[in-house]
C-alpha positions as CSV (number, residue, x, y, z in Angstrom):
1,M,18.3,12.7,-4.7
2,S,20.3,11.9,-1.5
3,E,20.8,8.8,-0.2
4,Y,18.1,7.0,2.2
5,I,18.1,4.6,5.0
6,V,15.5,2.1,6.0
7,R,15.3,1.7,9.6
8,P,12.8,0.3,12.4
9,A,10.3,3.2,13.3
10,R,10.3,4.8,16.7
11,S,7.3,6.4,18.5
12,A,8.6,9.8,17.6
13,D,8.0,8.9,13.6
14,I,4.2,8.2,14.2
15,V,2.9,11.6,13.6
16,G,5.1,11.7,10.4
17,I,3.8,8.3,9.2
18,R,0.3,9.5,9.8
19,N,1.3,12.7,7.6
20,L,2.5,10.6,4.8
21,L,-0.5,8.3,4.9
22,Q,-3.0,11.2,4.9
23,P,-3.1,12.1,1.3
24,L,-3.5,8.4,0.3
25,V,-6.4,8.0,2.5
26,E,-7.8,11.2,1.1
27,Q,-7.6,9.6,-2.4
28,R,-9.1,6.3,-0.9
29,I,-6.0,4.4,-1.8
30,L,-5.2,3.4,1.8
31,L,-7.5,3.1,4.8
32,G,-6.9,5.7,7.7
33,K,-5.4,4.6,10.9
34,D,-6.0,6.5,14.2
35,L,-2.8,7.7,15.9
36,A,-3.7,5.3,18.8
37,V,-3.6,2.4,16.5
38,L,-0.3,3.6,14.8
39,Y,1.4,4.1,18.1
40,G,0.3,0.6,19.1
41,A,1.7,-0.8,15.9
42,V,5.2,1.1,16.0
43,Q,7.2,-2.0,16.3
44,E,5.8,-3.5,13.1
45,F,6.9,-0.5,11.1
46,V,10.0,0.5,9.2
47,V,10.6,3.8,7.9
48,A,12.7,5.1,4.9
49,E,14.5,8.6,5.6
50,A,16.4,11.0,3.8
51,D,18.1,14.1,5.2
52,G,16.0,13.6,8.5
53,E,12.7,13.5,6.7
54,L,10.5,10.6,6.3
55,I,9.9,9.4,2.8
56,G,8.5,6.1,3.1
57,C,7.2,3.4,5.5
58,G,5.7,0.0,5.8
59,A,4.8,-2.5,8.4
60,L,4.9,-6.3,8.8
61,H,1.9,-7.7,10.9
62,V,2.2,-11.5,11.9
63,I,-1.1,-13.1,11.0
64,W,-0.4,-16.7,12.0
65,E,2.6,-19.0,12.7
66,D,3.8,-19.0,9.1
67,L,1.9,-16.0,7.7
68,G,2.4,-12.2,7.7
69,E,0.8,-9.3,6.0
70,V,2.9,-6.3,4.3
71,R,0.9,-3.1,5.4
72,T,0.8,0.3,5.0
73,L,3.6,0.4,2.3
74,L,3.9,3.9,1.0
75,V,6.4,6.2,-0.6
76,R,6.4,10.0,-0.9
77,E,5.5,10.9,-4.2
78,D,8.8,12.6,-5.0
79,W,10.6,9.7,-4.2
80,L,8.7,7.3,-6.3
81,H,10.8,5.2,-8.7
82,H,14.0,5.5,-6.7
83,G,14.1,2.1,-5.1
84,V,12.5,3.2,-1.9
85,G,9.6,0.7,-1.9
86,R,11.8,-2.0,-2.6
87,G,13.9,-1.2,0.1
88,I,11.2,-1.3,2.6
89,V,9.7,-4.6,1.3
90,D,13.1,-6.0,1.3
91,R,13.6,-5.1,4.9
92,L,10.2,-6.2,5.9
93,E,10.9,-9.7,4.0
94,E,14.0,-9.9,6.1
95,T,12.1,-9.4,9.1
96,A,9.5,-11.8,8.3
97,R,12.3,-14.4,7.8
98,M,13.9,-13.9,11.1
99,L,10.3,-14.2,12.8
100,G,10.1,-17.7,11.1
101,L,7.4,-16.7,8.6
102,S,7.2,-18.4,5.4
103,R,4.5,-16.7,3.6
104,L,3.8,-13.1,3.1
105,F,0.2,-11.4,2.2
106,C,-0.6,-7.9,0.8
107,L,-3.7,-6.3,-0.3
108,T,-2.8,-3.9,-3.2
109,F,-3.5,-1.7,-6.1
110,E,0.3,-2.0,-7.1
111,V,0.0,-5.4,-8.7
112,S,3.2,-5.0,-10.9
113,F,5.2,-3.8,-8.0
114,F,4.5,-6.8,-5.8
115,G,4.7,-9.1,-8.9
116,R,8.1,-8.1,-9.8
117,R,8.9,-9.1,-6.1
118,G,7.6,-12.5,-6.4
119,Y,4.1,-12.0,-5.1
120,T,1.1,-13.7,-7.1
121,P,-2.6,-13.3,-6.9
122,I,-4.5,-15.4,-4.6
123,G,-7.9,-17.3,-4.7
124,E,-10.5,-18.0,-1.6
125,Q,-8.8,-20.5,0.5
126,V,-5.2,-20.0,1.6
127,V,-5.3,-21.5,5.2
128,D,-6.8,-24.8,6.3
129,P,-10.3,-24.5,7.9
130,D,-9.2,-24.7,11.4
131,V,-6.8,-21.9,11.1
132,Y,-9.5,-19.9,9.3
133,S,-12.2,-20.2,12.1
134,Q,-9.7,-19.1,14.6
135,L,-8.4,-16.2,12.4
136,L,-12.2,-15.2,12.3
137,R,-11.9,-14.4,15.7
138,S,-9.0,-11.9,15.7
139,G,-11.0,-8.6,15.0
140,D,-8.1,-7.3,13.0
141,A,-9.2,-5.6,9.8
142,G,-6.2,-6.9,7.8
143,V,-6.9,-10.2,8.7
144,E,-10.4,-9.9,7.6
145,E,-9.2,-8.7,4.4
146,F,-6.8,-11.6,4.2
147,L,-9.7,-13.7,4.6
148,D,-11.8,-11.9,2.2
149,L,-14.7,-11.5,4.1
150,A,-17.9,-9.8,2.7
151,H,-18.2,-7.0,5.2
152,V,-14.8,-5.6,4.1
153,K,-15.3,-5.8,0.4
154,P,-16.4,-2.2,0.2
155,N,-13.1,-1.1,1.5
156,T,-11.1,-3.4,-0.5
157,L,-12.8,-3.0,-4.0
158,G,-10.2,-2.9,-6.7
159,N,-7.4,-4.2,-4.8
160,T,-5.8,-7.5,-5.5
161,R,-4.9,-10.2,-2.7
162,M,-1.3,-11.3,-3.3
163,L,0.9,-14.0,-1.6
164,K,4.7,-14.6,-1.6
165,V,6.3,-17.9,-0.6
166,L,9.6,-16.6,1.1
């Protein structure tokens, strides 16, 4: 394996991100995203790159003043267990701290991976009722997953909601 770097995504990376994402969508591990949505969120993404090829990606989405979400974290299968996922999460956490966030949420099947990085499973109420009512109006699927709303449960079955205090 050669060396890899983790860097901010560029618009030219979006088709590659979608191509990395597609096999996991087909396996129903991650939800698919339209290209327009990915382009609109390019500034949230970092990518891992080796020899000019994308080998992984992840995104940081700000949910609230102190709260963000690690989204769309994936590593190409031939690069699993080489520290790429850890490198991506470390970069996203660094960005979260620079933005002033103190908590990060994720919805994942990879409980042990996130657990080793200090994330713990969470229960129902993680924000106060006023913030909850404001978040209900966001219309963002990730926020709805964070809030554990009933209409998103079919998409999240088997996933674990986890939180890390930075």
